[in-house]
C-alpha positions as CSV (number, residue, x, y, z in Angstrom):
1,X,8.2,19.3,-77.5
2,X,9.7,15.7,-77.0
3,X,8.9,12.8,-79.2
4,X,6.8,9.8,-77.7
5,X,6.4,6.2,-78.6
6,X,3.0,4.5,-78.5
7,X,1.3,1.3,-78.9
8,X,-1.3,1.2,-81.6
9,X,-2.9,-1.8,-82.6
10,X,-2.1,-3.0,-86.4
11,X,-3.5,-5.8,-88.1
12,X,-1.1,-8.6,-87.2
13,X,-0.8,-7.6,-83.1
14,X,0.8,-4.4,-81.2
15,X,2.9,-2.2,-83.8
16,X,5.1,0.8,-81.7
17,X,5.0,4.1,-82.9
18,X,6.8,7.8,-82.7
19,X,4.4,10.8,-82.3
20,X,5.8,14.1,-82.8
21,X,3.9,17.1,-82.0
22,X,4.1,21.1,-83.1
23,X,6.4,22.8,-80.0
24,X,3.9,25.8,-80.2
25,X,0.5,26.6,-81.3
26,X,-3.1,25.3,-80.6
27,X,-3.9,23.1,-83.2
28,X,-6.1,21.1,-84.7
29,X,-2.8,20.5,-87.3
30,X,-2.6,18.2,-90.3
31,X,-1.8,14.5,-89.9
32,X,1.3,13.4,-91.4
33,X,2.8,9.6,-91.4
34,X,6.2,9.2,-91.5
35,X,7.8,6.0,-93.2
36,X,10.9,5.0,-92.0
37,X,13.9,3.5,-94.0
38,X,15.2,0.1,-93.2
39,X,17.3,0.6,-89.9
40,X,14.2,1.1,-88.3
41,X,13.1,4.0,-85.5
42,X,15.5,5.0,-83.5
43,X,16.7,8.6,-82.8
44,X,17.5,10.2,-86.1
45,X,13.5,9.4,-87.4
46,X,12.5,11.0,-84.3
47,X,14.5,13.9,-84.9
48,X,13.0,14.1,-88.7
49,X,9.6,13.7,-87.6
50,X,9.9,16.0,-85.0
51,X,11.4,18.7,-87.3
52,X,8.4,17.9,-89.9
53,X,5.9,18.2,-86.7
54,X,7.3,22.0,-85.8
55,X,6.4,23.2,-89.2
56,X,3.0,22.2,-88.4
57,X,2.0,19.0,-88.1
58,X,1.2,15.6,-86.4
59,X,3.6,13.3,-87.1
60,X,3.2,9.2,-86.9
61,X,6.0,7.1,-87.3
62,X,4.7,3.4,-87.4
63,X,7.8,0.7,-86.8
64,X,6.4,-1.3,-89.9
65,X,8.7,-4.5,-88.5
66,X,6.2,-5.2,-85.6
67,X,6.0,-8.1,-87.2
68,X,9.4,-8.9,-86.3
69,X,9.8,-7.0,-82.8
70,X,9.8,-4.1,-80.9
71,X,11.6,-0.8,-81.8
72,X,14.4,-2.0,-79.7
73,X,14.5,-5.8,-80.3
74,X,15.2,-4.2,-84.0
75,X,17.5,-1.4,-83.5
76,X,20.9,-1.5,-85.5
77,X,23.4,-2.7,-83.3
78,X,26.3,-1.1,-85.0
79,X,28.0,2.5,-85.4
80,X,26.5,3.1,-89.1
81,X,28.8,6.4,-90.1
82,X,31.6,4.1,-91.7
83,X,30.8,2.4,-94.9
84,X,31.3,-1.1,-93.1
85,X,28.9,-0.4,-90.5
86,X,25.9,0.6,-92.3
87,X,26.9,-2.7,-94.2
88,X,26.5,-4.6,-91.4
89,X,23.2,-2.8,-90.3
90,X,21.5,-3.5,-93.8
91,X,22.4,-7.4,-93.7
92,X,20.7,-7.7,-90.5
93,X,17.7,-5.7,-91.6
94,X,17.0,-6.2,-95.8
95,X,16.2,-9.5,-95.0
96,X,13.1,-7.9,-93.1
97,X,12.1,-5.9,-96.2
98,X,11.5,-8.6,-98.3
99,X,8.9,-10.2,-95.3
100,X,6.7,-7.1,-95.5
101,X,4.9,-8.0,-98.8
102,X,2.6,-5.3,-100.4
103,X,-0.3,-6.9,-99.0
104,X,0.9,-6.3,-95.6
105,X,1.7,-3.2,-96.6
106,X,-1.8,-2.4,-97.8
107,X,-3.1,-3.5,-94.4
108,X,-1.1,-1.9,-92.2
109,X,-1.5,1.5,-94.2
110,X,-5.2,1.5,-93.2
111,X,-4.2,0.8,-89.7
112,X,-1.7,3.8,-89.5
113,X,-4.4,6.0,-91.0
114,X,-6.8,5.3,-88.5
115,X,-3.9,5.3,-85.4
116,X,-2.9,8.7,-86.5
117,X,-6.9,10.0,-87.0
118,X,-7.1,8.9,-83.6
119,X,-4.5,11.2,-82.0
120,X,-5.2,13.9,-79.8
121,X,-5.4,17.3,-81.9
122,X,-5.4,15.8,-85.4
123,X,-7.4,18.2,-87.6
124,X,-9.7,16.9,-90.3
125,X,-9.1,16.5,-93.7
126,X,-6.8,14.6,-95.7
127,X,-3.2,13.6,-94.6
128,X,0.2,13.5,-95.7
129,X,3.1,10.6,-96.3
130,X,6.8,10.9,-96.8
131,X,9.1,7.7,-97.0
132,X,12.6,6.7,-97.0
133,X,14.5,4.3,-98.6
134,X,11.9,1.3,-98.3
135,X,9.7,3.8,-96.8
136,X,8.9,6.0,-100.3
137,X,7.2,2.2,-101.1
138,X,5.0,2.0,-98.3
139,X,4.2,6.2,-99.0
140,X,3.1,5.4,-102.2
141,X,0.8,2.0,-101.4
142,X,-0.5,3.9,-98.5
143,X,-1.6,6.5,-101.2
144,X,-3.2,4.2,-104.0
145,X,-4.8,1.9,-101.9
146,X,-6.1,4.9,-99.3
147,X,-6.5,7.7,-101.8
148,X,-9.6,9.3,-100.0
149,X,-7.2,9.9,-97.4
150,X,-3.5,10.8,-98.9
151,X,-3.5,14.1,-100.4
152,X,0.5,14.5,-100.0
153,X,3.4,11.9,-100.8
154,X,7.2,12.4,-100.5
155,X,9.7,9.6,-101.5
156,X,13.2,10.4,-100.7
157,X,16.0,8.4,-101.7
158,X,13.0,5.5,-102.6
159,X,13.9,1.7,-104.2
160,X,11.8,-0.6,-105.9
161,X,9.1,2.2,-106.9
162,X,8.6,1.1,-110.1
163,X,10.4,-2.6,-111.2
164,X,9.6,-5.1,-113.1
165,X,7.7,-6.9,-110.4
166,X,4.1,-7.6,-110.8
167,X,3.2,-5.3,-107.6
168,X,5.7,-2.6,-108.2
169,X,4.1,0.7,-106.2
170,X,3.8,2.2,-109.8
171,X,1.4,0.2,-111.3
172,X,-1.1,1.5,-109.1
173,X,-0.7,5.0,-109.2
174,X,-4.1,5.3,-111.4
175,X,-5.8,5.0,-107.9
176,X,-4.2,8.1,-106.4
177,X,-5.2,11.1,-106.0
178,X,-2.5,13.1,-104.2
179,X,0.3,15.2,-105.3
180,X,4.0,13.5,-105.3
181,X,7.8,14.6,-104.8
182,X,10.3,12.3,-105.9
183,X,13.9,13.2,-104.7
184,X,15.8,10.5,-105.9
185,X,19.8,9.4,-105.4
186,X,22.0,9.1,-108.0
187,X,23.9,6.4,-109.1
188,X,21.4,4.3,-107.0
189,X,20.8,1.3,-107.7
190,X,17.5,0.3,-106.2
191,X,16.1,3.1,-107.9
192,X,18.1,3.8,-111.3
193,X,17.6,6.0,-114.5
194,X,15.2,3.5,-116.0
195,X,12.8,3.1,-113.2
196,X,13.3,6.8,-112.8
197,X,11.4,7.8,-116.3
198,X,9.4,4.9,-115.8
199,X,8.0,5.8,-112.5
200,X,7.5,9.4,-114.5
201,X,5.7,8.0,-117.3
202,X,3.4,6.3,-114.8
203,X,2.8,9.4,-112.7
204,X,1.9,11.3,-115.9
205,X,-0.2,8.6,-117.4
206,X,-2.3,8.9,-114.1
207,X,-2.8,12.7,-114.6
208,X,-0.6,13.1,-111.4
209,X,0.5,16.3,-109.7
210,X,4.4,15.4,-109.6
211,X,8.1,16.2,-109.6
212,X,10.1,13.3,-110.4
213,X,13.7,14.6,-109.8
214,X,17.3,13.2,-109.2
215,X,19.7,14.7,-106.9
216,X,23.1,14.6,-108.6
217,X,26.1,13.6,-106.3
218,X,24.1,12.1,-103.4
219,X,23.6,8.4,-102.2
220,X,21.0,6.5,-101.1
221,X,20.0,7.0,-98.0
222,X,21.3,11.0,-98.5
223,X,18.8,12.1,-95.4
224,X,20.0,9.7,-92.8
225,X,22.6,11.4,-90.5
226,X,23.3,8.5,-88.5
227,X,24.7,6.8,-91.6
228,X,27.6,7.0,-94.1
229,X,25.2,7.9,-96.5
230,X,24.5,11.5,-95.3
231,X,24.7,14.3,-97.4
232,X,24.1,17.5,-96.0
233,X,22.7,19.3,-99.2
234,X,20.7,17.0,-100.3
235,X,18.9,16.7,-97.0
236,X,17.7,20.4,-96.7
237,X,17.2,20.4,-100.1
238,X,14.5,17.5,-99.3
239,X,13.4,18.6,-96.2
240,X,12.6,22.3,-98.5
241,X,10.3,20.5,-101.2
242,X,8.9,18.3,-98.3
243,X,7.7,21.4,-96.6
244,X,6.4,23.1,-100.1
245,X,4.5,19.7,-100.1
246,X,2.7,19.6,-97.2
247,X,2.1,23.2,-96.6
248,X,0.6,23.5,-100.2
249,X,-1.6,20.7,-100.2
250,X,-2.5,20.1,-96.4
251,X,-3.0,24.2,-94.7
252,X,-4.9,26.6,-96.0
C-alpha cells in the first residue's frame, strides 16, 4: 500500500505528514510516530515508514520543520550518496535543527499524537515512537512530555540525547513510562561514549526498561540509504530491534 501525504494542524500552522498503513490486515492497528532526520521527509523516510507499517502499525511521519517550509521546499537539492553531497545537504539543514527548540518540540508532540489518533484504523491504547539522528531527541521528548500516551521509544544514531545543556532530553526521563531501545553509531561526535554513559545512567535512575547500546563501525546516519553514511548491516539490526520493541510493547 503506498504512503500518502496529508496535512494536519500544528501549533504554528499546518504541517504535512506521511501516513503509512499495513499492506494487509483489517485493523485496527497500533499507532507509531516516526521522527525524521535533519534531511526531512523524502522517499527514504517513506520507505522506512512503510516497512514499519507492514509489521502491523499505522505510521505517521510529520514534517517537523513545517515552520521553515513545505516538504517540497525543504527537500535536499543534492545527491547525498557522496560525502560531499551529504555535507552540503547538512549545511542547509542543520540550522533548522537548532531553531526547533525544546518548547516547540514538546508543543508539536501533542499535535502529532492528536493527529495520529484521528487517523482511521488506529487502535486505542499506547503508541510507539521511533526517531533518527535529531529525530531521536524528538522521540524522547514525546515520551517524557506525553507519558500517558507513549509506551515504546526507539532512538537510532541519535545525537544530543544526553548533553550538558539545561534542556537535554535525558534530564526528563523520570517522567517517562515507556520502554526504550537506543542503538548508537560508533565514532559519533554528536553522541560520544560519555554521553552514552550519561544516558544509560539517567535511564537506570528513572527505573526504565531500556537498552542503550553501540553498533560498532557504523557512522552517524547509518540507516539512511540515500546518504553516504548508510550501513546495511546496522540498518537491518535497527529494524530487528525496533520490531521487537514495538511487537512486545504495543501488541498483545
